[in-house]
C-alpha positions in Angstrom: -21.9 -14.4 5.2 -21.1 -17.5 6.8 -17.7 -19.4 6.4 -14.9 -18.6 3.8 -15.5 -16.3 0.9 -13.7 -16.4 -2.4 -13.7 -13.5 -5.1 -12.5 -14.9 -8.3 -12.0 -18.4 -6.9 -12.2 -20.3 -10.3 -10.6 -19.8 -13.6 -13.1 -17.0 -14.4 -13.4 -13.6 -12.8 -15.2 -12.1 -9.9 -16.0 -8.5 -8.8 -17.4 -7.3 -5.5 -18.0 -3.7 -4.6 -18.7 -2.7 -1.1 -20.1 0.9 -1.2 -21.0 2.7 2.1 -22.0 -0.7 3.6 -20.5 -3.5 5.4 -19.5 -7.0 4.2 -18.4 -9.9 6.6 -17.0 -13.4 6.1 -16.9 -15.5 9.3 -13.5 -17.1 7.9 -11.0 -16.4 5.4 -11.6 -14.1 2.5 -9.5 -14.8 -0.6 -9.5 -12.4 -3.6 -8.2 -14.0 -6.8 -7.1 -17.4 -5.7 -7.4 -19.1 -9.2 -9.1 -16.7 -11.6 -9.1 -12.8 -11.5 -10.8 -11.4 -8.5 -11.4 -7.7 -7.5 -12.8 -6.4 -4.2 -13.4 -2.6 -3.9 -14.2 -1.1 -0.6 -15.3 2.5 -0.9 -17.1 5.4 0.6 -16.7 4.4 4.2 -17.5 0.9 3.7 -15.9 -2.1 5.6 -15.0 -5.6 4.9 -14.5 -8.0 7.8 -12.9 -11.5 8.0 -10.6 -13.7 10.0 -7.9 -12.9 7.5 -7.7 -11.6 3.9 -5.5 -13.0 1.2 -5.0 -11.1 -2.2 -3.9 -14.0 -4.6 -1.3 -13.9 -7.3 -3.9 -14.8 -9.9 -4.8 -11.3 -10.6 -6.2 -10.4 -7.2 -6.8 -6.8 -6.6 -8.0 -5.1 -3.3 -9.0 -1.6 -3.9 -9.3 0.6 -1.0 -11.2 4.1 -1.5 -12.0 5.6 1.9 -12.5 2.0 3.2 -11.6 -0.3 6.0 -10.5 -3.9 6.3 -11.4 -5.3 9.8 -9.4 -8.6 10.8 -10.5 -10.7 13.7 -8.0 -11.9 16.3 -4.6 -12.0 15.0 -5.5 -12.3 11.2 -3.3 -10.7 8.5 -3.9 -9.0 5.1 -1.7 -11.0 3.0 -0.8 -9.3 -0.3 0.4 -11.5 -3.1 -1.3 -9.6 -5.8 -2.2 -5.9 -5.7 -3.4 -3.7 -2.9 -4.2 -0.4 -4.0 -5.0 2.8 -1.9 -6.0 5.3 -4.4 -7.7 7.9 -2.3 -8.6 8.8 1.3 -7.7 7.6 4.6 -7.9 3.8 4.5 -7.3 1.4 7.5 -6.6 -2.2 8.2 -7.4 -3.4 11.6 -4.5 -5.9 11.8 -1.2 -6.8 10.2 -0.2 -6.2 6.5 2.3 -8.9 4.8 3.2 -8.0 1.2 5.1 -10.7 -0.4 7.5 -11.0 -3.2 4.9 -10.9 -5.7 2.6 -8.4 -4.1 2.3 -4.7 -5.3 1.4 -1.9 -3.0 -0.1 1.0 -5.1 -0.7 4.5 -3.7 -2.4 7.3 -5.5 -1.3 11.0 -4.9 -3.3 14.0 -6.1 -1.5 16.6 -3.8 0.5 16.8 -0.5 -2.3 17.2 1.9 -3.6 14.2 3.8 -6.9 14.1 1.9 -5.1 14.0 -1.4 -2.9 10.9 -0.5 -4.1 7.4 -0.5 -3.1 6.5 3.0 -3.2 3.0 4.8 -3.2 3.1 8.5 -2.5 -0.1 10.2 -3.4 -1.0 13.8 -0.5 -3.7 13.7 2.7 -4.3 11.9 3.7 -4.2 8.1 6.3 -6.5 6.5 7.3 -5.1 3.0 8.6 -7.0 0.0 7.7 -6.9 -3.7 6.9 -3.6 -5.6 6.0 0.0 -4.5 4.0 1.8 -7.0 2.9 5.4 -6.8 0.6 7.0 -9.5 -0.2 10.8 -9.7 -4.0 11.5 -10.0 -5.4 14.2 -12.2 -2.7 16.6 -13.4 -0.6 16.5 -10.2 3.0 16.7 -10.6 5.3 16.3 -7.5 7.8 19.0 -6.8 11.0 19.6 -4.9 10.3 19.2 -1.1 7.0 17.5 -1.5 6.5 14.6 0.9 3.7 11.9 1.1 3.0 9.7 4.1 1.8 6.6 2.5 1.7 3.8 5.2 1.4 4.0 9.1 2.0 1.1 11.4 3.3 0.1 14.8 6.5 -1.6 13.2 7.3 -1.4 9.5 10.0 -3.9 8.5 11.5 -5.2 5.3 12.2 -3.4 2.0 10.7 -3.2 -1.6 12.6 -5.1 -4.2 11.3 -2.7 -6.8 9.6 0.7 -7.2 7.5 2.3 -9.9 7.4 6.0 -9.4 6.2 9.1 -11.2 8.4 10.9 -13.5 10.2 14.0 -11.9 11.8 17.3 -13.3 15.6 16.9 -14.0 17.8 16.9 -11.0 15.2 15.4 -8.7 14.7 12.0 -7.3 12.4 10.1 -4.9 13.7 9.2 -1.5 11.6 6.2 0.2 12.2 6.0 3.9 10.8 4.2 6.8 10.8 6.7 9.8 10.8 4.7 13.1 8.6 6.0 15.8 7.7 9.2 13.8 4.6 9.8 15.4 4.8 8.4 19.1 5.1 4.6 18.6 3.9 4.6 14.9 6.3 4.0 12.0 5.9 5.8 8.7 6.5 5.0 5.3 7.4 8.3 3.7 8.1 9.3 0.0 9.9 12.7 -0.5 11.0 14.5 -3.5 14.8 15.7 -3.1 17.3 17.1 -5.3 20.0 14.9 -6.5 23.2 15.7 -4.6 26.4 16.7 -6.3 28.6 15.1 -7.7 26.4 12.2 -8.4 23.5 14.3 -10.2 25.1 13.9 -13.6 25.6 10.2 -13.3 22.1 9.6 -11.8 20.4 11.8 -14.4 22.3 9.9 -17.3 21.5 6.6 -15.9 17.8 7.3 -15.3 17.9 6.4 -11.7 15.2 8.5 -10.2 14.6 6.9 -6.8 16.6 5.8 -3.8 15.2 3.1 -1.8 16.1 2.7 1.8 14.7 -0.1 3.7 15.7 -0.7 7.3 14.4 -1.8 10.7 15.7 -1.6 14.1 14.3 -3.6 16.9 11.5 -2.0 18.9 10.4 -3.0 22.4 6.8 -3.9 22.6 
């Protein structure tokens, strides 16, 4: 493709599925700028552009064993929904998730192949909502952990979380682990036991998650 591309650029709707193939826009790629737009990248497919913006107007970028290739210093800007339902997905560049953005990850188990991971070659700036959905009949248990996002620097914090239900006495801990793997930060979700004496209060209030967002300066 030559020039900019817009999926769902009017008041209607648009859907593009890239399946085991490549699709390139030699400019900016926008998903859902005015109408509803969906871009599905699956089965080892790739999408390339100078930058990719997922719009607030019901824009959805669905990664299912897919890659997003950004030229130069381009960003993947998420003001809609970026979902990583399964497989090892990658973004060759930075991820900026805005206040209206939603990052959705699928989990079907605790091994890497069962987690919808996103690996960045650049940095991630977090805001908006983190949503995690169990796939199939999988139910997270005490001690389970899920590495969802990998990036050189992960900064910011989610303002909301929507996480699966857990057994009584358990909660989700969301952490950014700095330099967990060499120079790579990791966004990790872990099932932990509610510590005493706060267990009764948390269970009664329905607070089943702890969100910890932090960032320390890292030398480049």
